C-alpha positions as CSV (number, residue, x, y, z in Angstrom):
1,M,29.7,-13.6,25.1
2,Y,29.6,-17.0,26.3
3,A,29.2,-18.5,23.1
4,L,32.4,-16.4,21.7
5,F,34.2,-17.6,24.9
6,A,33.0,-21.3,24.1
7,L,34.3,-21.0,20.7
8,T,37.6,-19.5,21.3
9,A,38.1,-22.4,24.0
10,L,37.4,-25.0,21.8
11,A,39.8,-23.4,19.0
12,G,42.3,-24.1,21.7
13,C,41.3,-27.8,22.3
14,D,43.6,-28.6,19.6
15,V,46.3,-27.9,21.4
16,F,45.8,-27.8,25.3
17,T,43.7,-30.4,27.1
18,D,44.3,-29.0,30.9
19,T,41.7,-26.6,31.9
20,T,44.3,-23.6,33.1
21,D,45.7,-24.0,29.7
22,L,42.6,-23.5,28.0
23,E,41.3,-20.7,30.1
24,Q,44.4,-18.7,29.6
25,F,44.3,-19.6,25.8
26,A,41.0,-18.6,25.7
27,Y,41.5,-15.2,27.7
28,L,44.3,-14.2,25.6
29,S,42.2,-15.0,22.7
30,L,39.5,-12.8,23.7
31,L,42.2,-9.7,24.0
32,N,43.6,-10.3,20.9
33,P,42.9,-13.3,18.3
34,R,46.8,-13.2,17.1
35,F,48.3,-13.0,20.5
36,D,50.0,-16.2,19.8
37,E,52.3,-14.1,17.0
38,N,53.8,-12.1,20.2
39,P,57.3,-13.5,20.5
40,V,57.1,-14.0,24.4
41,I,53.8,-16.3,23.8
42,R,55.3,-18.0,21.1
43,R,58.2,-19.2,22.8
44,T,56.3,-20.0,26.0
45,I,54.0,-22.2,23.6
46,E,57.3,-24.2,22.5
47,Q,58.7,-24.4,26.4
48,T,55.3,-25.7,27.8
49,K,54.3,-28.2,24.9
50,D,53.3,-31.5,26.3
51,K,53.3,-30.2,29.8
52,L,49.8,-29.8,31.5
53,G,49.0,-26.6,33.3
54,A,52.4,-25.2,32.4
55,F,51.1,-22.6,29.6
56,G,48.1,-21.5,31.9
57,A,50.7,-21.0,34.7
58,A,53.2,-19.2,32.5
59,M,50.6,-17.0,31.4
60,R,49.0,-16.3,34.6
61,G,52.7,-15.0,35.3
62,L,53.1,-12.9,32.2
63,P,54.3,-9.0,32.8
64,D,52.0,-6.5,32.6
65,S,54.0,-5.1,29.7
66,V,53.2,-8.3,27.5
67,V,49.6,-8.2,28.3
68,E,49.5,-4.4,27.3
69,E,51.3,-5.1,24.1
70,I,49.0,-8.0,23.5
71,K,45.9,-5.6,24.1
72,R,47.7,-3.1,22.0
73,D,48.3,-5.2,19.1
74,S,44.7,-6.2,18.9
75,G,43.9,-3.0,17.0
76,E,41.4,-2.0,19.7
77,D,43.3,1.4,20.4
78,S,43.3,2.3,16.6
79,A,39.3,2.0,16.6
80,S,39.2,4.7,19.0
81,G,42.0,6.8,17.6
82,G,44.6,6.0,20.1
83,G,46.8,3.2,18.0
84,K,50.1,3.1,17.2
85,S,52.0,6.0,15.9
């Protein structure tokens, strides 16, 4: 698991240099590798570009509904038979 987290964080190094930003990028990537396709996330990435720590702070303040949407869109539920209708 640690190796997966490290590889995920490494992928974020191309975009983020702040530790908080990288932590949030890695966390969300583990929830859903395509999390950045979510419109809220995409807009936040654009708005926080070049602002150290801003992405991480914004992600920590995400509404629960957005986090749940990211989890649902990961396809995890479909593997257990509880996917989208």
